[in-house]
N, C-alpha and C positions, 0 to 999 in steps of 0.2 A: 530608537531601536538600540538595544545594547547587545554586546557580544555575549553569547552564552558560554558558561563555563562547561568544562568536560563533565562535571557532575550533573549539571542541569540537563545536558543532552542525554546522559546515561539514565536519568530518571524520567525521561519523557515517556508518556503512554503513546500507543499507536495513534490515538485520536489527536493528541497534542502535536505529534510529529506531522501528521497530515495537515493540520491547520497551519502550522508554521510553514510548511512547504507551499501550501496554496496561497497564503496571504502575505508571507514575509519574504522567504527566500528558499528556493529548492536546492538544498545542499545534501550531498551524499551522506555525511555524518548524521543528518536528520532523517532522510528517507530510509536509512538502514534501521531506524527505530520502529518502522511500521511493520509489525509482525502479525497483527490480527487480520484475519481473512476479509472482514468487512472493510477495514480501512485500507488494506492493500487493493481491494477492488475499487474503492473510491479514488485512490491515488492513480491507478492505471486508467480509470475512466475519465477523470477530470483534470489530471495534471500531466502525466506522461506514462505511457505504457512501457515500463522498464522490465526487462526479464527478471532482474533480481527481486523486484517487488511482486511481479506476476506469480513467481514461484511460491509465494506465501499465501496465495488464494487456494486454500485446501478444504474449506467447508463447502459441502454440496450446494447449498443455496447460492453462495457468492460465486462459485465456479460456474454455475448455470447462468447467472446474470452476466458474468464476464463474457461467456461464449455468445450470449444473446446480444449484448449491448456494445461490446468492444470488438472482439475477434474470436472466432472459433478455433482455438488452439488445442491440440491433443494433450499437451502437458497440463492444461487446466481442465479440459473435458474429462480426463480420467478420474477427477475427484467428484464428479456428479454421480451420486449413487441412490438418489430417491426422487 
């Protein structure tokens, strides 16, 4: 395992950041790169339910799945619209 450069971290996609946190090391600078609703849901469900990541679950489908499978939280439930 090599240390990531700041540029490599800044260029990570949400999916890459999720995979890094799940399989290598759960680091704040990495989980801050998870901005996509699906990957934020996956992170909260399978790694750790962090408020900072949970707030990025804004798509209706993933907000519903979060409330169903993780915890029914008002700040996530408000994004369920269909």
